[in-house]
C-alpha beads as a LAMMPS data file, in Angstrom:
LAMMPS data file: protein, C-alpha beads

172 atoms
171 bonds

1 atom types
1 bond types

-500.0 500.0 xlo xhi
-500.0 500.0 ylo yhi
-500.0 500.0 zlo zhi

Masses

1 110.0

Atoms # bond

1 1 1 41.309 -26.369 19.938
2 1 1 40.072 -25.702 16.283
3 1 1 37.574 -29.095 16.853
4 1 1 36.273 -27.448 20.372
5 1 1 35.342 -24.030 18.727
6 1 1 33.467 -26.037 15.671
7 1 1 31.556 -28.265 18.383
8 1 1 30.761 -25.189 20.137
9 1 1 29.582 -23.449 17.137
10 1 1 27.448 -26.712 16.189
11 1 1 25.925 -27.076 19.778
12 1 1 24.968 -23.081 19.688
13 1 1 23.201 -23.514 16.102
14 1 1 21.349 -26.562 17.301
15 1 1 20.309 -24.663 20.393
16 1 1 19.075 -21.620 18.396
17 1 1 17.497 -23.898 15.899
18 1 1 15.566 -25.654 18.475
19 1 1 14.606 -22.105 19.791
20 1 1 13.375 -21.284 16.622
21 1 1 11.285 -24.248 15.965
22 1 1 8.609 -23.781 18.448
23 1 1 5.423 -21.785 18.297
24 1 1 6.232 -18.268 18.660
25 1 1 2.376 -16.085 19.402
26 1 1 4.329 -12.779 19.146
27 1 1 5.847 -13.425 15.541
28 1 1 2.798 -14.841 14.120
29 1 1 0.303 -11.916 15.538
30 1 1 3.017 -9.367 14.720
31 1 1 2.848 -10.871 10.811
32 1 1 -0.823 -10.904 10.880
33 1 1 -1.775 -7.638 12.502
34 1 1 0.737 -6.315 9.527
35 1 1 -0.602 -8.232 6.680
36 1 1 3.040 -9.444 5.866
37 1 1 2.421 -12.147 3.968
38 1 1 5.890 -13.503 3.183
39 1 1 6.524 -12.998 6.953
40 1 1 3.608 -15.330 7.741
41 1 1 4.754 -18.331 5.333
42 1 1 7.908 -18.448 6.806
43 1 1 6.641 -18.476 10.059
44 1 1 4.100 -21.390 9.027
45 1 1 6.309 -23.232 6.819
46 1 1 9.185 -22.916 9.576
47 1 1 7.049 -23.796 12.762
48 1 1 4.983 -26.537 13.902
49 1 1 1.371 -25.436 15.066
50 1 1 -1.142 -27.720 17.065
51 1 1 -4.683 -27.169 16.215
52 1 1 -5.086 -25.267 18.967
53 1 1 -2.753 -22.942 17.887
54 1 1 -4.261 -22.764 14.193
55 1 1 -7.417 -22.093 15.536
56 1 1 -6.158 -18.994 17.596
57 1 1 -4.419 -17.860 14.734
58 1 1 -7.618 -17.953 12.305
59 1 1 -9.576 -16.252 15.360
60 1 1 -7.135 -13.392 15.145
61 1 1 -7.280 -13.227 11.204
62 1 1 -10.895 -13.261 11.236
63 1 1 -11.162 -10.135 13.649
64 1 1 -8.611 -8.307 11.384
65 1 1 -11.225 -9.192 8.153
66 1 1 -14.145 -8.244 10.241
67 1 1 -12.337 -5.117 11.188
68 1 1 -11.496 -4.038 7.818
69 1 1 -15.239 -4.821 6.533
70 1 1 -16.078 -4.148 3.044
71 1 1 -16.173 0.052 2.731
72 1 1 -19.308 1.172 1.298
73 1 1 -17.841 4.866 0.412
74 1 1 -14.716 6.819 0.487
75 1 1 -15.157 8.200 4.009
76 1 1 -14.687 5.262 5.733
77 1 1 -11.003 4.478 4.718
78 1 1 -8.685 7.665 5.604
79 1 1 -6.277 6.934 3.073
80 1 1 -8.695 6.622 0.185
81 1 1 -10.251 9.980 1.371
82 1 1 -7.068 11.789 1.440
83 1 1 -6.525 10.541 -2.027
84 1 1 -9.987 11.517 -3.223
85 1 1 -9.554 15.259 -1.565
86 1 1 -5.893 15.510 -2.995
87 1 1 -7.373 14.605 -6.306
88 1 1 -10.137 17.036 -5.803
89 1 1 -7.975 19.706 -5.024
90 1 1 -5.491 18.819 -7.723
91 1 1 -7.913 18.867 -10.512
92 1 1 -9.180 22.094 -9.150
93 1 1 -5.653 23.608 -9.034
94 1 1 -4.777 22.140 -12.616
95 1 1 -7.804 23.366 -14.402
96 1 1 -7.440 27.330 -12.507
97 1 1 -3.768 26.806 -13.861
98 1 1 -4.622 25.716 -17.538
99 1 1 -7.287 28.339 -17.655
100 1 1 -4.925 31.275 -16.662
101 1 1 -1.991 30.149 -18.745
102 1 1 -4.978 29.925 -21.684
103 1 1 -5.842 33.491 -21.274
104 1 1 -2.201 34.449 -20.921
105 1 1 -1.304 32.675 -24.292
106 1 1 -4.345 34.325 -26.052
107 1 1 -3.495 37.977 -24.937
108 1 1 0.100 37.796 -25.918
109 1 1 -0.767 36.562 -28.983
110 1 1 -3.370 38.545 -29.789
111 1 1 -1.678 41.791 -28.397
112 1 1 1.973 40.943 -30.276
113 1 1 3.259 40.447 -33.488
114 1 1 6.325 38.221 -32.843
115 1 1 9.285 37.559 -30.899
116 1 1 8.762 38.105 -27.228
117 1 1 4.987 37.872 -27.725
118 1 1 5.229 34.595 -29.443
119 1 1 7.899 33.245 -26.794
120 1 1 5.282 34.287 -23.729
121 1 1 2.951 32.443 -26.138
122 1 1 4.693 29.062 -26.286
123 1 1 5.521 29.198 -22.516
124 1 1 1.728 29.447 -21.849
125 1 1 1.096 26.847 -23.944
126 1 1 3.525 24.433 -21.870
127 1 1 2.001 25.588 -18.763
128 1 1 -1.228 24.558 -20.360
129 1 1 -0.048 21.119 -21.086
130 1 1 1.769 20.679 -18.122
131 1 1 -1.557 21.109 -16.480
132 1 1 -3.374 19.000 -18.514
133 1 1 -1.109 16.183 -17.175
134 1 1 -1.368 16.908 -13.680
135 1 1 -5.603 16.882 -14.231
136 1 1 -4.929 13.943 -15.608
137 1 1 -3.427 12.740 -12.123
138 1 1 -5.962 14.496 -10.179
139 1 1 -8.370 12.220 -11.701
140 1 1 -6.491 9.501 -11.310
141 1 1 -6.422 10.288 -7.602
142 1 1 -10.190 11.026 -7.580
143 1 1 -10.878 7.600 -8.597
144 1 1 -8.826 5.728 -6.489
145 1 1 -10.509 7.339 -3.296
146 1 1 -13.824 7.455 -4.878
147 1 1 -13.203 3.298 -5.713
148 1 1 -11.559 2.666 -2.240
149 1 1 -8.753 0.787 -3.574
150 1 1 -6.943 1.000 -0.241
151 1 1 -9.505 -0.381 1.665
152 1 1 -10.163 -3.004 -0.849
153 1 1 -6.541 -4.214 -1.313
154 1 1 -6.247 -4.337 2.686
155 1 1 -9.646 -6.420 2.762
156 1 1 -8.144 -8.827 -0.098
157 1 1 -4.831 -9.297 2.039
158 1 1 -6.552 -10.214 5.030
159 1 1 -8.075 -12.904 3.140
160 1 1 -5.075 -14.013 1.607
161 1 1 -3.577 -14.220 5.467
162 1 1 -6.461 -16.120 6.893
163 1 1 -5.971 -18.783 3.867
164 1 1 -2.402 -19.057 4.169
165 1 1 -3.330 -20.227 7.901
166 1 1 -5.942 -22.633 6.682
167 1 1 -4.088 -23.891 4.456
168 1 1 -1.394 -25.062 6.831
169 1 1 -1.011 -28.380 8.238
170 1 1 -1.523 -29.275 11.842
171 1 1 0.789 -31.376 14.120
172 1 1 -0.912 -33.149 17.086

Bonds

1 1 1 2
2 1 2 3
3 1 3 4
4 1 4 5
5 1 5 6
6 1 6 7
7 1 7 8
8 1 8 9
9 1 9 10
10 1 10 11
11 1 11 12
12 1 12 13
13 1 13 14
14 1 14 15
15 1 15 16
16 1 16 17
17 1 17 18
18 1 18 19
19 1 19 20
20 1 20 21
21 1 21 22
22 1 22 23
23 1 23 24
24 1 24 25
25 1 25 26
26 1 26 27
27 1 27 28
28 1 28 29
29 1 29 30
30 1 30 31
31 1 31 32
32 1 32 33
33 1 33 34
34 1 34 35
35 1 35 36
36 1 36 37
37 1 37 38
38 1 38 39
39 1 39 40
40 1 40 41
41 1 41 42
42 1 42 43
43 1 43 44
44 1 44 45
45 1 45 46
46 1 46 47
47 1 47 48
48 1 48 49
49 1 49 50
50 1 50 51
51 1 51 52
52 1 52 53
53 1 53 54
54 1 54 55
55 1 55 56
56 1 56 57
57 1 57 58
58 1 58 59
59 1 59 60
60 1 60 61
61 1 61 62
62 1 62 63
63 1 63 64
64 1 64 65
65 1 65 66
66 1 66 67
67 1 67 68
68 1 68 69
69 1 69 70
70 1 70 71
71 1 71 72
72 1 72 73
73 1 73 74
74 1 74 75
75 1 75 76
76 1 76 77
77 1 77 78
78 1 78 79
79 1 79 80
80 1 80 81
81 1 81 82
82 1 82 83
83 1 83 84
84 1 84 85
85 1 85 86
86 1 86 87
87 1 87 88
88 1 88 89
89 1 89 90
90 1 90 91
91 1 91 92
92 1 92 93
93 1 93 94
94 1 94 95
95 1 95 96
96 1 96 97
97 1 97 98
98 1 98 99
99 1 99 100
100 1 100 101
101 1 101 102
102 1 102 103
103 1 103 104
104 1 104 105
105 1 105 106
106 1 106 107
107 1 107 108
108 1 108 109
109 1 109 110
110 1 110 111
111 1 111 112
112 1 112 113
113 1 113 114
114 1 114 115
115 1 115 116
116 1 116 117
117 1 117 118
118 1 118 119
119 1 119 120
120 1 120 121
121 1 121 122
122 1 122 123
123 1 123 124
124 1 124 125
125 1 125 126
126 1 126 127
127 1 127 128
128 1 128 129
129 1 129 130
130 1 130 131
131 1 131 132
132 1 132 133
133 1 133 134
134 1 134 135
135 1 135 136
136 1 136 137
137 1 137 138
138 1 138 139
139 1 139 140
140 1 140 141
141 1 141 142
142 1 142 143
143 1 143 144
144 1 144 145
145 1 145 146
146 1 146 147
147 1 147 148
148 1 148 149
149 1 149 150
150 1 150 151
151 1 151 152
152 1 152 153
153 1 153 154
154 1 154 155
155 1 155 156
156 1 156 157
157 1 157 158
158 1 158 159
159 1 159 160
160 1 160 161
161 1 161 162
162 1 162 163
163 1 163 164
164 1 164 165
165 1 165 166
166 1 166 167
167 1 167 168
168 1 168 169
169 1 169 170
170 1 170 171
171 1 171 172
């Protein structure tokens, strides 16, 4: 009884391995379109490609690179445009907050002689420092958006996917 169950599991696993060993275009296309290099590398190592299959996958990868294109400005990439705009809004907001907290601190120090006035002035200066940190983060977002870093990274990944496919040996 145990031998027949073991033999059954062995047959099922051998059958499933033979199914996984064949070329499945859907899996490759999904990995190329999602630019998942790890998944694509696993598929390329586990599946055997013919020259025709490799040519088709290379054509899809080249199409993906042409779709990405080299960005000329941040308005061509929505994620970069969003980062740029959020950075600008954050920078303006943090400058406004810093200006108001500095004004509050100077007024409380000028009108008070100690106690509560010094506490309010200290809190206001703390808000000023927080605003300065927020301003730095906002400038970082503006720079990332301006440099089109998201669009450039997706283009680089698409080129790496193409290189991965080109380096794969074919079976005749």
